[in-house]
Rosetta silent file (secondary structure, phi, psi, omega in degrees, C-alpha in Angstrom):
SEQUENCE: XXXXXXXXXXXXXXXXXXXXXXXXXXXXXXXXXXXXXXXXXXXXXXXXXXXXXXXXXXXXXXXXXXXXXXXXXXXXXXXXXXXXXXXXXXXXXXXXXXXXXXXXXXXXXXXXXXXXXXXXXXXXXXXXXXXXXXXXXXXXXXXXXXXXXXXXXXXXXXXXXXXXXXXXXXXXXXXXXXXXXXXXXXXXXXXXXXXXXXXXXXXXXXXXXXXXXXXXXXXXXXXXXXXXXXXXXXXXXXXXXXXXXXXXXXXXXXXXXXXXXXXXXXXXXXXXXXXXXXXXXXXX
SCORE:     score description
SCORE:     0.000 S_00000001
   1 L     0.000  117.376 -177.191   75.310   50.900   93.811 S_00000001
   2 L   -70.077  134.999  173.988   72.830   50.124   96.612 S_00000001
   3 L   -80.857   91.949 -173.377   69.187   51.100   95.919 S_00000001
   4 L  -133.390  116.498  174.383   68.750   53.300   98.967 S_00000001
   5 L   -73.998   75.782  176.591   66.274   56.250   98.975 S_00000001
   6 H   -59.236  -36.153  176.854   68.072   58.659  101.091 S_00000001
   7 H   -63.437  -43.926 -179.574   65.679   61.525  100.436 S_00000001
   8 H   -67.234  -31.941  178.073   62.833   59.414  101.675 S_00000001
   9 H   -63.592  -40.659  179.133   64.784   58.549  104.821 S_00000001
  10 H   -69.156  -37.045 -174.626   65.068   62.233  105.580 S_00000001
  11 H   -75.199  -39.107 -177.586   61.443   63.112  104.775 S_00000001
  12 H   -63.894  -48.072 -175.729   60.156   60.096  106.803 S_00000001
  13 H   -62.256  -31.547 -177.081   62.298   61.117  109.853 S_00000001
  14 H   -97.952   -2.152 -168.591   61.112   64.707  109.763 S_00000001
  15 L   -62.991  -35.571 -173.112   57.479   64.035  108.790 S_00000001
  16 L  -105.909   14.308  176.305   56.024   64.188  112.309 S_00000001
  17 L  -106.880  107.494 -168.367   58.315   66.870  113.609 S_00000001
  18 H   -66.995  -23.231 -175.880   56.396   70.118  113.122 S_00000001
  19 H   -67.894  -42.365 -173.842   59.391   72.422  113.632 S_00000001
  20 H   -93.655  -16.287  179.910   61.389   71.049  110.647 S_00000001
  21 H   -47.937  -39.790  179.812   58.525   70.063  108.415 S_00000001
  22 L   -72.740  -15.151 -172.952   58.496   73.446  106.563 S_00000001
  23 L  -112.559   19.405 -177.053   62.093   73.254  105.958 S_00000001
  24 H   -53.222  -49.981 -179.473   62.199   69.570  104.678 S_00000001
  25 H   -59.307  -37.568  178.194   63.361   70.494  101.192 S_00000001
  26 H   -66.441  -33.261  179.503   66.043   72.702  102.511 S_00000001
  27 H   -71.122  -37.196  176.307   67.276   69.879  104.772 S_00000001
  28 H   -61.268  -45.562  176.996   67.396   67.551  101.815 S_00000001
  29 H   -56.836  -45.697 -176.155   69.373   70.132   99.875 S_00000001
  30 H   -64.088  -43.820  179.329   71.717   70.618  102.856 S_00000001
  31 H   -73.713  -30.984 -178.554   72.614   66.910  103.056 S_00000001
  32 H   -73.873  -34.853  173.990   73.010   66.518   99.304 S_00000001
  33 H   -62.620  -36.607  176.994   75.428   69.478   99.346 S_00000001
  34 H   -68.158  -42.421  176.792   77.372   67.743  102.134 S_00000001
  35 H   -54.757  -45.235 -175.567   77.400   64.432  100.077 S_00000001
  36 H   -67.476  -18.226 -179.727   78.910   66.294   97.164 S_00000001
  37 H  -109.526    6.197  178.022   81.612   67.802   99.277 S_00000001
  38 L   -77.101  120.324 -174.026   82.612   64.852  101.421 S_00000001
  39 L   -66.672  -36.480  174.034   86.206   64.138  100.532 S_00000001
  40 L  -118.097   84.388 -173.519   86.233   60.334  101.105 S_00000001
  41 H   -67.669  -19.665  175.721   82.590   59.061  100.387 S_00000001
  42 H   -76.308  -12.344  177.298   83.931   55.549  100.844 S_00000001
  43 H  -110.473    4.106 -176.290   84.699   56.240  104.517 S_00000001
  44 L  -110.646  144.499 -176.094   81.650   58.235  105.374 S_00000001
  45 E  -118.401  143.246  173.069   78.273   56.671  106.668 S_00000001
  46 E  -127.023  147.278  168.934   74.765   58.101  106.316 S_00000001
  47 E   168.388 -172.708  176.808   71.497   57.159  107.966 S_00000001
  48 E  -128.104  155.535  170.504   69.034   57.906  110.706 S_00000001
  49 L  -147.925 -171.546 -172.751   68.296   56.737  114.218 S_00000001
  50 L   -56.170  -35.705 -168.549   66.145   57.939  117.162 S_00000001
  51 L   -84.219  -37.232 -167.008   68.683   60.772  117.779 S_00000001
  52 E  -164.714  156.374  167.253   69.626   62.177  114.460 S_00000001
  53 E   -96.648  127.793 -175.471   69.805   62.250  110.653 S_00000001
  54 E  -150.615  145.708  173.668   73.607   62.149  110.146 S_00000001
  55 E  -115.778  123.393 -174.491   76.501   61.874  107.771 S_00000001
  56 E  -154.163  178.178  177.355   79.674   60.851  109.760 S_00000001
  57 E  -140.124  141.466 -169.272   82.762   58.917  110.135 S_00000001
  58 L    44.106 -117.989  177.446   83.630   56.951  113.340 S_00000001
  59 L  -112.377   16.095  179.812   81.865   58.899  116.058 S_00000001
  60 E   -96.228  118.248  169.886   82.345   62.292  114.312 S_00000001
  61 E   -64.274  132.808  164.312   79.483   64.119  112.593 S_00000001
  62 E   -85.691  -49.513  177.982   80.153   65.599  109.280 S_00000001
  63 E  -151.127  139.386 -179.789   76.679   67.023  108.882 S_00000001
  64 E  -154.860  158.045  168.010   73.699   66.264  111.126 S_00000001
  65 E  -130.229  122.768 -174.279   70.231   67.322  112.228 S_00000001
  66 E  -101.468  164.845  178.619   69.392   66.133  115.805 S_00000001
  67 L   -61.025  -25.730  178.784   66.129   65.536  117.675 S_00000001
  68 L   -77.109   -9.098  179.119   66.968   68.672  119.700 S_00000001
  69 L    85.751   27.787  177.133   66.728   70.631  116.491 S_00000001
  70 L   -93.839  125.982  169.719   70.449   71.278  116.112 S_00000001
  71 E   -89.549  126.540 -179.260   72.141   71.555  112.747 S_00000001
  72 E  -122.006  143.192 -176.776   75.756   70.418  112.964 S_00000001
  73 E  -146.892  124.132 -178.932   78.475   70.978  110.306 S_00000001
  74 E   -83.908  128.210 -172.052   82.154   69.938  110.482 S_00000001
  75 E  -137.283  152.754  178.486   84.520   72.827  109.378 S_00000001
  76 L   -85.760   -2.973  174.260   88.223   73.432  109.387 S_00000001
  77 L  -156.862  163.590 -178.202   87.880   76.750  110.951 S_00000001
  78 L   -75.248  142.971  169.373   85.320   78.814  112.891 S_00000001
  79 L  -111.312  115.885 -176.176   82.611   80.903  111.093 S_00000001
  80 L  -108.802   12.124 -174.061   81.421   83.706  113.178 S_00000001
  81 L  -112.181   12.202  174.330   79.251   85.519  110.606 S_00000001
  82 L   -92.664  115.805 -176.506   76.253   82.993  110.618 S_00000001
  83 L   -56.896  143.377  178.287   73.439   84.438  112.666 S_00000001
  84 L    55.466   40.793 -178.208   72.352   82.439  115.798 S_00000001
  85 E  -136.260  166.208 -175.900   75.191   79.924  115.434 S_00000001
  86 E  -143.004  139.840  177.690   78.161   78.893  117.455 S_00000001
  87 E  -110.039  120.701 -176.766   81.543   77.436  116.362 S_00000001
  88 E  -123.195  141.388  176.673   83.132   74.893  118.892 S_00000001
  89 E   -63.858  141.039  173.108   86.443   72.997  118.676 S_00000001
  90 L   -76.734  111.812 -173.824   85.921   69.350  118.060 S_00000001
  91 H   -59.945  -34.492  179.782   87.586   68.112  121.309 S_00000001
  92 H   -66.890   -6.282 -176.466   88.925   64.884  119.731 S_00000001
  93 H  -117.622   18.808  178.861   90.936   67.027  117.290 S_00000001
  94 L   -65.679  -24.547 -176.418   92.727   69.271  119.851 S_00000001
  95 L   -88.814   -1.655  177.481   95.894   67.313  119.243 S_00000001
  96 L   -69.594  159.656  174.013   95.787   68.103  115.431 S_00000001
  97 L   -53.350  -41.180  174.752   98.237   70.702  114.025 S_00000001
  98 L  -136.593  112.809 -176.422   95.078   72.804  113.629 S_00000001
  99 L   -57.218  162.255  176.821   91.916   71.662  115.424 S_00000001
 100 L  -101.207  166.886 -175.563   88.641   71.216  113.504 S_00000001
 101 E  -136.254  153.019  173.549   85.366   72.919  114.471 S_00000001
 102 E  -110.877  129.960  169.953   81.612   72.163  114.549 S_00000001
 103 E   -88.850  125.085  178.093   79.235   74.902  113.459 S_00000001
 104 E  -124.940  145.726  178.549   75.934   74.460  115.417 S_00000001
 105 E  -151.756  150.159  170.964   72.823   76.359  114.894 S_00000001
 106 L  -111.846   -1.023 -178.443   69.113   75.815  115.892 S_00000001
 107 L   -86.355  110.440 -176.418   67.984   78.526  113.399 S_00000001
 108 L   -74.234  -15.846  177.446   66.506   76.545  110.544 S_00000001
 109 L   -73.599   -9.749  174.054   66.470   79.564  108.364 S_00000001
 110 H   -83.512   -5.266  173.819   70.266   79.171  108.191 S_00000001
 111 H   -58.543  -45.072  179.034   69.959   76.077  106.037 S_00000001
 112 H   -61.737  -40.723 -176.450   69.674   78.173  102.944 S_00000001
 113 H   -68.275  -35.038 -177.815   72.410   80.311  103.969 S_00000001
 114 H   -73.502  -35.935  177.865   74.728   77.360  104.575 S_00000001
 115 H   -61.901  -36.378 -171.744   73.715   75.720  101.292 S_00000001
 116 H   -92.751   -3.459  178.471   74.661   78.809   99.459 S_00000001
 117 L   -92.639   96.020  178.532   77.981   79.545  101.014 S_00000001
 118 H   -53.102  -42.984 -174.857   80.844   78.119   98.875 S_00000001
 119 H   -67.836  -26.226  173.735   83.491   79.112  101.430 S_00000001
 120 H   -75.439  -31.258  177.351   81.832   77.062  104.089 S_00000001
 121 H   -80.443  -22.573  171.530   81.709   73.899  101.824 S_00000001
 122 H   -67.827  -30.865  179.017   85.350   74.473  100.906 S_00000001
 123 H   -75.468  -36.891  177.214   86.036   74.463  104.654 S_00000001
 124 H   -64.561  -41.014  176.362   83.838   71.397  105.062 S_00000001
 125 H   -54.212  -47.491 -174.377   85.721   69.584  102.262 S_00000001
 126 H   -65.496  -45.030 -178.642   88.985   70.247  103.953 S_00000001
 127 H   -65.342  -42.094 -179.080   87.734   69.148  107.313 S_00000001
 128 H   -76.687   -5.830  164.209   86.369   65.846  106.003 S_00000001
 129 H   -88.918  -48.418 -174.485   89.803   65.155  104.590 S_00000001
 130 H   -71.117  -24.030  178.279   91.920   66.258  107.653 S_00000001
 131 H   -51.148  -27.283 -177.739   89.634   64.248  110.181 S_00000001
 132 H   -83.215    9.349  168.980   91.507   61.195  108.934 S_00000001
 133 H   -62.853  -21.755 -179.241   94.795   62.541  110.450 S_00000001
 134 L  -123.702  119.226  175.458   93.760   60.391  113.439 S_00000001
 135 L   -69.053  -32.226  177.104   92.786   56.767  113.180 S_00000001
 136 L   -60.653  -51.094 -176.704   91.575   56.855  116.733 S_00000001
 137 L   -63.809  -31.037 -177.742   89.086   59.510  116.035 S_00000001
 138 L  -105.979    9.544 -179.932   87.748   57.840  112.866 S_00000001
 139 L   -63.477  147.415 -178.658   87.914   54.188  113.976 S_00000001
 140 L   -67.522  144.898  176.643   84.765   52.196  113.181 S_00000001
 141 L  -131.786  115.101 -173.710   82.144   51.833  115.913 S_00000001
 142 H   -56.657  -47.657 -176.207   79.665   49.125  115.334 S_00000001
 143 H   -66.865  -24.751  178.308   76.914   50.758  117.443 S_00000001
 144 H   -85.237  -34.922 -176.080   77.163   54.018  115.649 S_00000001
 145 H   -72.045  -15.394 -176.574   77.431   52.346  112.139 S_00000001
 146 L   -53.031  129.824  177.009   74.268   50.337  112.761 S_00000001
 147 L    67.575   12.553  177.463   71.585   50.943  110.096 S_00000001
 148 L  -108.590  155.588 -176.691   73.870   53.332  108.287 S_00000001
 149 E  -123.491  144.519 -176.495   75.178   53.014  104.700 S_00000001
 150 E   -70.641  131.474 -170.551   78.440   54.038  103.279 S_00000001
 151 H   -56.147  -41.164 -178.937   78.014   57.213  101.182 S_00000001
 152 H   -63.876  -19.551 -176.097   79.859   55.804   98.169 S_00000001
 153 H   -85.081  -11.377  177.906   77.446   52.850   97.992 S_00000001
 154 H  -135.604  -10.186  177.472   74.410   54.947   97.188 S_00000001
 155 L  -130.372  108.670 -172.590   75.623   58.378   96.112 S_00000001
 156 L   -90.143   74.546  178.070   78.141   58.372   93.293 S_00000001
 157 L  -108.071  -40.918 -171.295   79.794   61.627   93.729 S_00000001
 158 L    47.117 -139.054  173.521   83.409   60.992   94.851 S_00000001
 159 L  -113.657    6.191 -173.967   84.869   64.418   94.213 S_00000001
 160 L   -57.772  -32.192 -178.217   84.395   64.163   90.393 S_00000001
 161 L   -84.479   -2.508 -173.172   81.512   66.600   90.475 S_00000001
 162 L  -111.893  121.760  174.427   83.561   69.207   92.507 S_00000001
 163 L   -55.975  125.501  179.386   86.051   71.435   90.720 S_00000001
 164 L   -62.427  160.949  175.628   89.611   70.655   91.966 S_00000001
 165 E   -86.986  148.825  179.139   91.444   73.608   93.467 S_00000001
 166 E   -88.316  163.612  174.050   94.180   75.281   91.601 S_00000001
 167 H   -55.607  -44.994  176.783   97.748   75.843   92.933 S_00000001
 168 H   -52.291  -51.386  177.910   96.970   79.483   93.224 S_00000001
 169 H   -56.272  -44.053  175.846   93.949   78.807   95.329 S_00000001
 170 H   -66.379  -35.662  178.547   95.809   76.490   97.627 S_00000001
 171 H   -68.210  -38.736  176.529   98.601   79.081   97.992 S_00000001
 172 H   -64.869  -40.899  175.798   96.096   81.756   98.812 S_00000001
 173 H   -63.159  -45.939  174.417   94.474   79.492  101.435 S_00000001
 174 H   -55.745  -46.289  173.507   97.913   78.898  102.957 S_00000001
 175 H   -50.550  -45.848 -176.288   98.540   82.699  103.089 S_00000001
 176 H   -70.998  -32.580  174.366   95.379   83.097  105.196 S_00000001
 177 H   -64.689  -45.193  176.409   96.308   80.183  107.475 S_00000001
 178 H   -60.693  -37.405 -179.862   99.766   81.656  108.002 S_00000001
 179 H   -64.090  -39.381  176.978   98.225   84.984  108.733 S_00000001
 180 H   -70.278  -38.489  174.901   96.062   83.392  111.400 S_00000001
 181 H   -57.206  -39.095  179.985   99.058   81.402  112.757 S_00000001
 182 L   -70.937  -15.488  178.154  101.087   84.527  113.153 S_00000001
 183 L   -83.330  -17.137  179.116   98.415   86.119  115.321 S_00000001
 184 L   -78.005  168.768  176.655   98.878   83.443  117.989 S_00000001
 185 L   -77.900  159.125 -178.905  101.472   83.636  120.641 S_00000001
 186 H   -64.836  -37.234  176.147  104.810   81.990  120.239 S_00000001
 187 H   -59.682  -43.483 -179.607  103.877   79.808  123.174 S_00000001
 188 H   -71.195  -43.562  171.643  100.603   78.669  121.566 S_00000001
 189 H   -49.255  -53.739  177.426  102.368   77.901  118.288 S_00000001
 190 H   -57.181  -38.569 -179.498  104.912   75.818  120.062 S_00000001
 191 H   -61.733  -42.887 -177.300  102.132   73.921  121.869 S_00000001
 192 H   -69.248  -42.129 -177.687  100.413   73.199  118.544 S_00000001
 193 H   -63.905  -40.338 -175.977  103.709   72.216  116.852 S_00000001
 194 H   -63.560  -18.637  176.905  104.516   69.762  119.665 S_00000001
 195 L  -112.478   11.164 -176.060  101.344   67.832  118.759 S_00000001
 196 L   -79.075  150.122  171.928  101.513   68.234  114.990 S_00000001
 197 L   -75.637  119.063  178.378  101.709   65.315  112.522 S_00000001
 198 L   -74.573   -2.072 -179.717  105.110   65.857  110.781 S_00000001
 199 L  -102.786  119.858 -177.187  103.911   64.198  107.623 S_00000001
 200 L   -73.495  151.107  168.065  101.740   66.724  105.516 S_00000001
 201 L   -73.177  167.127 -177.336   98.540   65.680  103.864 S_00000001
 202 L  -110.731  153.360  168.324   98.226   65.673  100.087 S_00000001
 203 L  -135.213  132.384  176.763   95.783   67.478   97.757 S_00000001
 204 L   -80.235  126.155 -177.122   95.079   66.624   94.092 S_00000001
 205 E  -119.196  163.131  168.564   95.054   69.991   92.234 S_00000001
 206 E  -107.168  151.822 -174.602   94.110   71.212   88.789 S_00000001
 207 L  -136.261  121.299  169.225   96.506   73.344   86.947 S_00000001
 208 L  -105.449  130.963 -175.538   95.837   75.628   83.904 S_00000001
 209 L  -115.205  129.577  173.916   98.947   76.474   82.060 S_00000001
 210 L   -83.520  136.910  173.443   99.125   79.164   79.331 S_00000001
 211 L   -78.403   87.427 -171.825  101.113   78.161   76.292 S_00000001
 212 L   -76.631  146.433  179.376  103.394   81.199   76.354 S_00000001
 213 L   -71.949  112.885 -176.689  105.125   82.645   73.335 S_00000001
 214 H   -60.243  -29.627 -172.544  108.788   81.696   73.499 S_00000001
 215 H   -78.728  -26.840  174.407  109.759   84.696   71.273 S_00000001
 216 H   -61.607  -52.040  179.199  108.108   87.171   73.809 S_00000001
 217 H   -55.924  -52.190 -174.004  110.316   85.646   76.574 S_00000001
 218 H   -59.998  -40.649 -172.705  113.452   85.670   74.434 S_00000001
 219 H   -75.221  -35.433  177.915  112.922   89.302   73.291 S_00000001
 220 H   -64.506  -40.777  176.272  112.260   90.627   76.911 S_00000001
 221 H   -62.584  -37.772  176.796  115.360   88.875   78.114 S_00000001
 222 H   -66.645  -49.545  178.887  117.292   90.449   75.240 S_00000001
 223 H   -57.344  -40.028 -173.965  115.888   93.853   76.043 S_00000001
 224 H   -74.008  -31.627  175.015  116.886   93.441   79.718 S_00000001
 225 L    56.056   44.577  179.388  120.494   92.457   78.915 S_00000001
 226 L    75.164    8.861 -174.886  120.916   90.767   82.324 S_00000001
 227 E  -114.787  125.731 -179.467  119.578   93.761   84.339 S_00000001
 228 L   -59.388  132.051 -177.624  116.372   93.506   86.427 S_00000001
 229 L   -80.032   -1.781  171.311  113.998   96.028   84.764 S_00000001
 230 L  -105.009  -63.924  179.571  112.683   97.124   88.202 S_00000001
 231 L   -81.925   -7.792  177.240  115.608   97.328   90.714 S_00000001
 232 L    62.977   26.446  173.809  118.214   97.834   87.947 S_00000001
 233 L  -104.240  157.385 -177.355  120.545   95.320   89.625 S_00000001
 234 E   -68.866  148.054  177.218  122.362   92.541   87.692 S_00000001
 235 L   -49.134  137.183 -174.347  120.657   89.055   87.617 S_00000001
 236 L   -62.386  -21.628 -177.664  121.596   87.228   90.864 S_00000001
 237 L  -164.612  170.361  179.125  123.176   84.219   89.223 S_00000001
 238 E  -100.133  142.044  175.873  123.831   82.549   85.832 S_00000001
 239 L   -68.117  141.835 -176.478  121.732   79.699   84.530 S_00000001
 240 L   -62.194  -38.447 -168.399  123.329   76.246   84.741 S_00000001
 241 L   -79.735  -31.670 -173.941  122.371   75.251   81.291 S_00000001
 242 L  -142.075    7.028  178.503  123.630   78.167   79.222 S_00000001
 243 L    63.829   16.269 -179.572  125.447   80.643   81.471 S_00000001
 244 L   -88.238  149.906 -178.406  122.840   83.295   80.673 S_00000001
 245 E   -61.795  138.901 -174.452  121.802   85.716   83.349 S_00000001
 246 L   -88.751  111.522  169.191  118.830   84.412   85.333 S_00000001
 247 L  -130.149  163.702  176.373  115.798   86.733   85.219 S_00000001
 248 E  -117.887  130.003 -174.698  112.062   85.863   85.093 S_00000001
 249 E   -83.296  121.770  179.190  109.593   87.275   82.590 S_00000001
 250 E  -117.195  137.597 -176.978  106.574   88.647   84.336 S_00000001
 251 E   -87.578  120.697  176.385  103.303   89.881   82.760 S_00000001
 252 L   -54.511  -49.907  170.532  102.290   93.343   84.060 S_00000001
 253 L  -101.860  108.711 -174.024   98.635   92.441   83.491 S_00000001
 254 L   -50.161  143.154  175.110   98.468   88.760   84.290 S_00000001
 255 H   -50.140  -46.183 -176.000   97.433   86.267   81.551 S_00000001
 256 H   -64.092  -16.041  179.275   94.773   84.866   83.883 S_00000001
 257 H  -107.659   13.473  174.199   93.263   88.349   83.998 S_00000001
 258 L    97.685    9.451 -177.301   93.128   88.803   80.291 S_00000001
 259 L   -75.103  157.160 -177.856   96.607   90.425   79.763 S_00000001
 260 L   -89.112  146.012  178.701   98.291   89.940   76.409 S_00000001
 261 L   -90.846   81.878  179.558  101.416   87.736   75.922 S_00000001
 262 L  -132.333  158.038  174.423  103.354   90.620   74.318 S_00000001
 263 L   -54.582  -44.686 -171.807  106.735   92.251   74.799 S_00000001
 264 L   -64.698  -29.651  179.899  104.925   95.419   75.821 S_00000001
 265 L   -92.083   11.828 -170.677  103.082   93.630   78.571 S_00000001
 266 E  -125.630  153.764  175.940  106.053   91.879   79.868 S_00000001
 267 E  -142.086  149.358  176.312  109.099   92.783   82.189 S_00000001
 268 E   -99.370  121.665 -178.489  112.205   90.942   83.128 S_00000001
 269 E  -126.447  151.918  168.021  112.661   90.709   86.923 S_00000001
 270 L   -74.925  160.647 -175.193  115.043   89.212   89.333 S_00000001
 271 H   -56.486  -37.643  176.562  113.464   86.600   91.668 S_00000001
 272 H   -64.912  -48.267 -179.499  113.073   88.973   94.557 S_00000001
 273 H   -63.295  -34.130  179.116  111.324   91.590   92.392 S_00000001
 274 H   -63.424  -41.016 -176.002  109.108   88.882   90.746 S_00000001
 275 H   -64.678  -44.619  176.730  108.037   87.745   94.230 S_00000001
 276 H   -61.145  -36.809 -179.803  107.171   91.416   95.162 S_00000001
 277 H   -67.085  -24.009 -179.495  105.298   91.847   92.015 S_00000001
 278 H   -96.990  -34.890 -178.836  102.946   88.910   92.955 S_00000001
 279 H  -115.759  -13.236  174.054  102.842   89.404   96.727 S_00000001
 280 L   -83.889 -171.378  179.754  103.949   92.995   97.474 S_00000001
 281 L   -95.420   -8.288 -178.764  102.180   96.314   97.087 S_00000001
 282 L   -82.085  139.806  175.050  104.161   97.684   94.319 S_00000001
 283 L  -106.123  158.629 -179.562  102.604   97.477   90.842 S_00000001
 284 L  -115.604    0.000    0.000  104.312   97.329   87.554 S_00000001
């Protein structure tokens, strides 16, 4: 681990700039939050030069504050609810399946707002992973890397300090992205697809699994006798391992929301009705 006082670098760079000086502590917190949420700290560089304080890869800012007084933040989607800010597509990512965006603002009061917005940092985290979809965009540039230090060499965060997402959270994010994609025209989607990388990126997830009571499952299936307890139709097929009717046991009040693992709180559903229970409007 390199002995590099990154906070001193920020304070020294801003010390003679009257506009930012009252916000020095906020700027330090802003960059530290960016450090904590950078997906690949071994590929990101941090440092200062005459133009900016910046965390970047290749020639792409992750987070920066420039001598023109502009705060930059790389995100995977536009945010239009930050006062006095603008979201612009990163031109070098136009060929990505979904382009990335820079949030830009000159309003230093926005520093605290940005620091406190977990949804923004979730977006930042995804963006700092997806930027590596293009080796050309992130290729090393000696003149940009000069006097900068790899984040992993002085700030030991990795992502170990950041809670991993659950499968449920990732599925909900995908739902929102699909909703956005469906609002685009067929022509626009086809244009994006023609430039898309056919190989998907990967995400490490955390998974919480409840140790369910096998007797509850068995008793609910016995009660149903092969008939979906919602649509009243026979199970759509038989299980390969024992030829029993295939139904899925669903908790009316989810276990994750404090529901009991009891026969009374469970219902046997066909796969179609089970999907509706989770994603449709009907409640059980």
